[in-house]
C-alpha positions as CSV (number, residue, x, y, z in Angstrom):
1,X,51.4,-5.2,-183.1
2,X,48.0,-3.7,-183.8
3,X,47.4,0.1,-184.1
4,X,45.7,0.7,-180.7
5,X,48.2,-1.5,-179.0
6,X,51.0,0.4,-180.4
7,X,49.4,3.6,-179.2
8,X,49.1,2.0,-175.7
9,X,52.7,1.1,-175.6
10,X,53.8,4.5,-176.7
11,X,51.7,6.2,-174.1
12,X,52.7,3.9,-171.2
13,X,56.3,4.1,-172.1
14,X,56.6,7.9,-172.2
15,X,54.6,8.9,-169.2
16,X,54.9,7.8,-165.6
17,X,51.4,8.9,-164.4
18,X,50.0,5.6,-163.4
19,X,48.7,4.1,-160.1
20,X,51.5,1.5,-160.1
21,X,54.2,4.2,-160.3
22,X,53.0,6.8,-157.7
23,X,56.5,7.8,-156.6
24,X,58.3,8.0,-160.0
25,X,60.3,11.2,-160.4
26,X,59.0,14.0,-162.5
27,X,59.9,13.5,-166.2
28,X,60.6,16.2,-168.7
29,X,57.2,17.5,-170.0
30,X,56.1,15.9,-173.3
31,X,55.0,18.4,-175.9
32,X,53.9,17.8,-179.5
33,X,54.6,14.1,-179.1
34,X,51.2,12.7,-180.0
35,X,50.9,10.5,-183.1
36,X,47.6,9.4,-184.5
37,X,47.7,5.8,-185.7
38,X,44.8,5.4,-188.0
39,X,43.9,3.0,-190.9
40,X,44.3,4.1,-194.5
41,X,41.6,6.6,-195.5
42,X,40.9,8.0,-192.0
43,X,42.2,11.4,-191.4
44,X,43.1,12.7,-188.0
45,X,40.2,14.5,-186.2
46,X,40.0,18.2,-185.6
47,X,41.7,19.3,-182.4
48,X,41.2,22.7,-180.8
49,X,44.2,25.0,-181.2
50,X,44.2,25.8,-177.5
51,X,44.2,22.2,-176.4
52,X,46.7,20.2,-178.6
53,X,47.2,16.5,-178.0
54,X,50.2,15.4,-175.9
55,X,51.0,12.1,-174.2
56,X,51.3,13.8,-170.8
57,X,47.8,15.3,-171.1
58,X,46.3,12.0,-172.4
59,X,47.7,10.2,-169.3
60,X,46.5,12.9,-166.9
61,X,43.1,12.9,-168.5
62,X,42.9,9.1,-168.3
63,X,43.5,9.3,-164.5
64,X,40.9,12.0,-164.1
65,X,38.4,10.1,-166.2
66,X,38.5,7.2,-163.7
67,X,38.8,9.2,-160.5
68,X,35.6,9.4,-158.3
69,X,37.2,12.3,-156.4
70,X,36.3,14.4,-159.4
71,X,32.6,14.4,-158.5
72,X,31.2,16.7,-155.9
73,X,30.5,14.1,-153.3
74,X,33.2,11.7,-154.4
75,X,30.8,8.9,-155.5
76,X,31.2,8.6,-159.2
77,X,33.6,9.2,-162.0
78,X,33.3,9.8,-165.8
79,X,33.9,6.0,-166.2
80,X,30.9,5.2,-164.0
81,X,28.7,6.0,-167.0
82,X,31.3,5.2,-169.7
83,X,33.0,1.9,-168.7
84,X,35.6,0.5,-171.1
85,X,34.0,-3.0,-171.2
86,X,30.9,-1.4,-172.7
87,X,32.9,0.5,-175.3
88,X,32.7,3.5,-173.1
89,X,28.9,3.5,-173.0
90,X,26.5,2.6,-170.1
91,X,24.5,-0.6,-169.7
92,X,21.3,1.0,-168.4
93,X,18.7,3.1,-170.2
94,X,19.5,6.2,-168.1
95,X,22.6,6.6,-166.0
96,X,22.7,7.3,-162.3
97,X,24.2,10.7,-161.2
98,X,26.1,11.4,-158.0
99,X,22.9,12.6,-156.3
100,X,20.9,9.5,-157.2
101,X,19.0,11.1,-160.1
102,X,18.7,9.5,-163.5
103,X,20.0,11.3,-166.5
104,X,17.5,12.5,-169.1
105,X,19.1,10.6,-172.0
106,X,21.1,7.4,-172.7
107,X,24.9,7.7,-172.2
108,X,26.5,7.7,-175.7
109,X,29.6,5.7,-176.3
110,X,32.9,7.7,-176.5
111,X,34.9,5.7,-179.0
112,X,35.9,8.0,-181.9
113,X,34.1,10.9,-180.3
114,X,37.0,13.0,-181.5
115,X,35.4,12.9,-185.0
116,X,31.9,14.0,-183.9
117,X,30.8,17.3,-185.3
118,X,28.3,17.8,-182.5
119,X,27.8,16.3,-179.1
120,X,25.0,14.9,-177.0
121,X,21.8,13.6,-178.7
122,X,20.4,16.9,-180.0
123,X,22.5,20.0,-179.9
124,X,24.0,21.4,-183.1
125,X,25.7,24.2,-181.1
126,X,27.8,21.8,-179.0
127,X,30.8,21.1,-181.2
128,X,33.8,20.4,-178.9
129,X,34.4,17.8,-176.2
130,X,35.5,20.7,-174.0
131,X,32.2,22.4,-174.2
132,X,30.3,19.1,-173.9
133,X,31.9,18.5,-170.6
134,X,30.2,21.4,-169.0
135,X,27.0,19.2,-169.0
136,X,28.0,16.2,-166.9
137,X,30.4,18.2,-164.7
138,X,28.1,21.1,-163.7
139,X,24.5,20.2,-164.7
140,X,22.0,20.7,-161.9
141,X,18.8,19.2,-163.5
142,X,19.5,16.4,-163.1
143,X,22.8,16.4,-161.2
144,X,25.5,14.2,-162.8
145,X,29.0,14.8,-161.4
146,X,27.7,17.4,-159.0
147,X,30.3,20.1,-159.2
148,X,29.0,23.5,-158.2
149,X,30.3,26.6,-156.4
150,X,30.3,24.8,-153.1
151,X,31.9,21.5,-154.2
152,X,34.4,22.8,-156.8
153,X,36.9,24.0,-154.1
154,X,36.6,20.6,-152.4
155,X,37.3,18.8,-155.6
156,X,40.3,20.9,-156.4
157,X,41.6,20.5,-152.9
158,X,41.3,16.7,-153.1
159,X,43.4,16.7,-156.3
160,X,45.9,19.2,-155.0
161,X,46.6,16.9,-152.1
162,X,47.6,14.1,-154.4
163,X,51.3,14.4,-155.5
164,X,50.6,12.3,-158.6
165,X,48.3,15.0,-159.8
166,X,50.6,17.9,-158.8
167,X,53.3,16.2,-160.9
168,X,50.9,15.3,-163.7
169,X,49.4,18.8,-164.2
170,X,52.9,20.3,-164.2
171,X,54.0,17.9,-166.9
172,X,50.8,18.4,-169.0
173,X,50.8,22.2,-168.7
174,X,54.4,23.2,-168.2
175,X,54.0,26.8,-169.2
176,X,51.5,27.6,-166.4
177,X,52.4,28.5,-162.8
178,X,49.2,27.1,-161.3
179,X,48.1,24.4,-163.7
180,X,45.8,22.4,-161.4
181,X,42.5,24.2,-162.1
182,X,39.1,23.3,-163.5
183,X,39.8,24.5,-167.1
184,X,42.8,22.2,-167.3
185,X,40.9,19.3,-165.9
186,X,38.4,19.7,-168.7
187,X,41.3,20.0,-171.3
188,X,43.0,16.8,-170.0
189,X,39.8,14.7,-170.0
190,X,38.9,15.9,-173.5
191,X,42.4,14.9,-174.6
192,X,42.0,11.4,-173.2
193,X,38.5,11.1,-174.8
194,X,40.0,12.1,-178.2
195,X,42.5,9.3,-177.7
196,X,39.7,6.6,-177.4
197,X,40.0,5.3,-180.9
198,X,38.3,2.3,-182.4
199,X,39.3,1.0,-185.8
200,X,40.4,-2.6,-185.1
201,X,37.2,-4.5,-185.3
202,X,36.9,-7.8,-187.3
203,X,35.2,-5.7,-190.0
204,X,38.3,-3.4,-190.1
205,X,40.5,-6.4,-190.4
206,X,38.3,-7.8,-193.1
207,X,38.6,-4.5,-195.0
208,X,42.4,-4.8,-194.6
209,X,42.4,-8.4,-196.0
210,X,43.4,-9.8,-192.6
211,X,40.1,-11.6,-191.6
212,X,37.2,-13.3,-193.1
213,X,33.5,-12.7,-192.6
214,X,30.9,-15.5,-192.5
215,X,28.2,-15.8,-195.3
216,X,25.6,-14.2,-193.0
217,X,27.9,-11.3,-192.1
218,X,28.6,-10.7,-195.8
219,X,24.9,-10.7,-196.6
220,X,24.4,-8.2,-193.8
221,X,27.2,-6.0,-195.1
222,X,25.6,-6.0,-198.6
223,X,22.2,-5.1,-197.1
224,X,23.8,-2.3,-195.0
225,X,25.2,-0.7,-198.1
226,X,22.0,-1.2,-200.2
227,X,18.9,0.9,-201.0
228,X,16.9,-2.0,-199.5
229,X,18.5,-1.5,-196.1
230,X,19.0,2.3,-196.2
231,X,21.5,2.0,-193.3
232,X,24.3,3.8,-195.2
233,X,22.2,7.0,-195.4
234,X,22.6,7.8,-191.6
235,X,25.6,5.5,-190.9
236,X,27.7,5.6,-194.0
237,X,30.9,7.2,-192.8
238,X,34.1,5.3,-191.6
239,X,32.7,5.9,-188.1
240,X,29.3,4.5,-189.1
241,X,27.4,7.8,-188.4
242,X,26.6,10.8,-190.5
243,X,28.4,13.5,-188.5
244,X,32.0,12.4,-189.0
245,X,34.5,15.3,-189.4
246,X,36.1,15.2,-192.8
247,X,33.5,12.9,-194.3
248,X,30.0,14.3,-193.6
249,X,28.6,17.6,-194.6
250,X,26.3,19.6,-192.3
251,X,24.8,18.4,-189.0
252,X,21.9,16.0,-189.8
253,X,19.4,14.9,-187.2
254,X,16.7,12.3,-187.7
255,X,13.2,11.4,-186.4
256,X,12.9,7.6,-186.7
257,X,9.3,7.3,-185.6
258,X,9.6,6.2,-182.0
259,X,6.7,8.2,-180.6
260,X,3.6,10.1,-181.8
261,X,1.9,11.0,-178.5
262,X,-0.7,13.5,-179.9
263,X,-1.2,12.4,-183.5
264,X,0.9,15.5,-184.5
265,X,4.3,13.8,-184.0
266,X,4.8,14.6,-180.3
267,X,7.7,13.1,-178.3
268,X,7.7,12.9,-174.5
269,X,9.0,16.1,-172.7
270,X,11.9,16.8,-172.2
271,X,13.2,14.5,-174.9
272,X,11.7,16.1,-178.0
273,X,15.0,16.3,-179.9
274,X,16.2,19.3,-181.7
275,X,12.9,21.1,-181.0
276,X,14.1,21.6,-177.4
277,X,16.8,23.9,-178.8
278,X,15.3,25.4,-182.0
279,X,11.6,25.6,-181.1
280,X,10.8,24.5,-184.6
281,X,8.0,21.9,-184.9
282,X,9.7,20.2,-187.7
283,X,12.6,19.4,-185.3
284,X,10.3,17.3,-183.1
285,X,11.9,13.9,-182.4
286,X,15.1,14.7,-184.4
287,X,18.2,13.2,-182.8
288,X,21.7,12.6,-184.1
289,X,22.4,9.1,-185.5
290,X,24.9,7.5,-183.1
291,X,28.0,5.7,-184.4
292,X,27.4,1.9,-184.9
293,X,30.9,1.0,-184.1
294,X,30.8,-1.5,-181.2
295,X,27.0,-1.3,-181.3
296,X,26.6,-4.9,-180.0
297,X,28.2,-3.6,-176.8
298,X,26.4,-0.3,-176.3
299,X,22.8,-1.3,-175.6
300,X,20.2,-0.3,-174.6
301,X,19.5,1.8,-177.6
302,X,17.9,5.1,-178.7
303,X,18.1,8.5,-177.0
304,X,16.1,7.3,-174.1
305,X,17.4,3.7,-173.9
306,X,13.9,2.4,-174.6
307,X,15.1,-0.3,-177.0
308,X,16.8,-3.2,-175.2
309,X,18.5,-5.3,-177.8
310,X,20.2,-4.8,-181.1
311,X,17.8,-7.1,-182.8
312,X,14.8,-5.0,-181.6
313,X,16.6,-1.8,-182.8
314,X,16.9,-3.3,-186.3
315,X,13.2,-4.4,-186.2
316,X,12.1,-0.9,-185.2
317,X,13.8,0.5,-188.3
318,X,12.6,-2.4,-190.6
319,X,9.0,-1.8,-189.4
320,X,9.3,1.9,-190.2
321,X,9.0,3.0,-186.6
322,X,7.4,1.8,-183.4
323,X,3.7,1.8,-182.5
324,X,2.0,5.1,-183.2
325,X,5.4,6.5,-184.1
326,X,5.2,4.8,-187.5
327,X,2.7,7.6,-188.6
328,X,4.8,10.4,-187.1
329,X,4.5,13.3,-189.6
330,X,8.1,14.4,-189.0
331,X,9.6,10.9,-189.5
332,X,12.6,10.6,-191.8
333,X,11.4,9.5,-195.3
334,X,14.1,6.9,-195.7
335,X,12.6,4.8,-192.9
336,X,9.6,3.9,-195.2
337,X,12.0,2.7,-198.0
338,X,13.5,-0.1,-195.8
339,X,12.5,-3.6,-197.0
340,X,14.0,-6.3,-194.7
341,X,12.7,-9.8,-194.1
342,X,13.3,-11.4,-190.7
343,X,16.2,-13.4,-192.2
344,X,17.7,-10.2,-193.6
345,X,17.3,-8.5,-190.3
346,X,19.3,-11.4,-188.7
347,X,22.0,-11.1,-191.4
348,X,22.2,-7.3,-190.7
349,X,22.6,-8.0,-187.0
350,X,25.4,-10.5,-187.8
351,X,27.2,-7.9,-189.7
352,X,26.8,-5.2,-187.1
353,X,28.3,-7.5,-184.5
354,X,31.5,-7.6,-186.6
355,X,32.0,-3.9,-185.6
356,X,32.9,-4.8,-182.0
357,X,36.5,-3.9,-181.2
358,X,38.1,-6.2,-178.6
359,X,41.3,-4.1,-178.7
360,X,39.3,-1.1,-177.5
361,X,37.7,-2.9,-174.6
362,X,40.9,-4.5,-173.4
363,X,43.5,-1.8,-174.3
364,X,45.6,-1.2,-171.1
365,X,46.3,2.4,-172.4
366,X,42.6,3.2,-171.9
367,X,42.0,1.2,-168.7
368,X,41.4,2.2,-165.2
369,X,44.7,3.1,-163.5
370,X,43.1,2.7,-160.0
371,X,42.0,-0.9,-160.7
372,X,43.7,-3.7,-158.8
373,X,46.4,-5.4,-160.9
374,X,45.9,-9.2,-161.4
């Protein structure tokens, strides 16, 4: 039994909060029963002291994550922009909010988000999943989930009317007299998101001596780790990024030369990277490097979804930027050290596709509890 599957079985066996068991009697609340199942060398992620992991909270968060009743007008859920089949990312450049507006930036995948040291594309002050959730739930420009002072009571009333939720909140927060509230909704969803773990790709099995890679994939892996490819500089952790808790120091952000609107390095408003927060010109166009795990499933790419394919994303890097962006004065210097022929780019793409984790995209413990059973 693989690791993620074992986690799934444990979660499903302990908790009765699923759509197919709506009338199961309340079970004793599970506390302190969460076990991380990780490959050698990967330490458990940081978890806020006021929101410890439990199976009951994970199952409650899973149900909330997929429930459209959580949005102000009942039209979308968290999963609408983070479907499991896409490794919990979206398939469009900019996602569609509950009011019909497009988001400002591409939806990032959620696998291994528990290890991120910052969240969203360019905010070094947003360091927990709980805080990050304020954005999609309550943001008004543009509207995403559409919860505000008028809709929040309606959302809570919808959930309060569902006995599965009444029972689920009581199990997940047994010390509280009125546990069904917005703060605990956030805690439960954050717990579920921390449980979206991806370390069972073909690359992982190759590392464990349980699978083989093709000649092209091995050439790509060698390039990935080389000075010639430079990939390891921004994607060198076990999570294939450079903000992995326990492995990466600081909170690096990078300008990879996508734009240069004014000859001074300008990026299109309001997507100007860390500059939007710091006001510092040197932060123009600096965004976090996303994890490359499941990257073949998470296109389109870049903060604005402006690159359609994985091959194009590699080519942008190999050509040291895109269009006028190649001469962006704030561009990361490592871009210009990349030396990759077309064949080497193809080999690199072959390797990156080995990072797809079929267990993640088919794991019933992470699936939609409202979906019709086959």
